[in-house]
C-alpha positions in Angstrom: -18.8 -8.2 8.6 -20.4 -5.5 6.8 -21.6 -2.5 8.6 -24.5 -1.4 6.4 -23.2 1.8 5.3 -24.4 3.1 1.6 -21.5 2.4 -0.4 -21.3 4.2 -3.6 -17.9 3.3 -5.3 -17.4 0.0 -7.1 -13.9 -1.2 -7.7 -13.5 -4.1 -10.2 -10.4 -6.6 -10.5 -10.0 -9.8 -12.7 -9.1 -13.2 -11.5 -8.4 -16.7 -12.7 -11.0 -19.4 -12.3 -8.8 -21.1 -9.5 -8.7 -17.7 -7.6 -12.7 -17.1 -7.8 -13.0 -20.8 -6.7 -10.5 -20.2 -3.7 -12.2 -17.1 -2.8 -15.7 -18.5 -3.1 -14.3 -21.4 -0.6 -12.6 -18.8 1.6 -16.0 -16.6 1.8 -17.9 -20.3 3.1 -15.3 -21.1 5.5 -15.0 -17.5 7.1 -18.9 -16.9 7.0 -18.6 -13.8 4.5 -21.9 -12.8 3.2 -20.3 -12.8 -0.3 -17.2 -11.8 -2.0 -17.3 -7.9 -1.7 -17.3 -8.5 2.1 -14.6 -10.9 2.1 -12.2 -8.6 -0.1 -13.2 -5.5 1.9 -12.2 -7.2 4.9 -8.7 -8.4 3.6 -8.3 -4.8 2.6 -9.3 -3.4 5.7 -6.8 -5.8 7.3 -4.0 -5.0 5.1 -4.3 -0.9 5.8 -4.4 -1.6 9.4 -0.9 -3.4 9.2 2.6 -1.9 8.7 4.3 -2.2 5.4 6.2 -5.1 7.0 3.0 -6.9 7.2 3.1 -7.0 11.2 -0.3 -5.7 13.0 0.9 -2.0 14.5 0.8 -2.9 18.0 3.4 -5.9 17.3 5.4 -3.6 15.1 5.8 -1.1 18.1 6.7 -3.7 20.2 9.3 -5.0 18.0 10.5 -1.5 17.8 10.9 -1.1 21.5 12.6 -4.5 21.9 14.6 -4.0 19.3 15.8 -0.5 21.0 16.3 -2.3 24.2 18.5 -4.9 22.9 20.7 -2.0 21.2 20.9 -0.2 24.5 21.9 -3.3 26.4 24.6 -4.2 23.6 26.0 -0.6 24.0 26.0 -0.9 27.8 27.9 -4.5 27.7 30.5 -2.8 25.2 31.1 0.0 27.5 31.6 -2.4 30.5 33.7 -4.5 28.5 36.2 -1.6 27.6 35.9 -0.3 31.4 37.3 -3.8 32.4 40.2 -3.6 29.9 41.4 -0.2 31.0 
């Protein structure tokens, strides 16, 4: 999970006792060496996602799909108008 680069910055945040236990359990389930590795991996995963929470490649594919559906709707609307005329 870790890449052993020299890390010189420290980030602190407080958690409840329940949250701490959940994080500890998650470390064990995922095989994280320690809580720092777990949190670092989670934050990196968040960074690689869009604001919507979708992975970037999925978000791009959804956008293409939305555009295709919009073009199809426009084509169908135009064909409907031509048939009425």
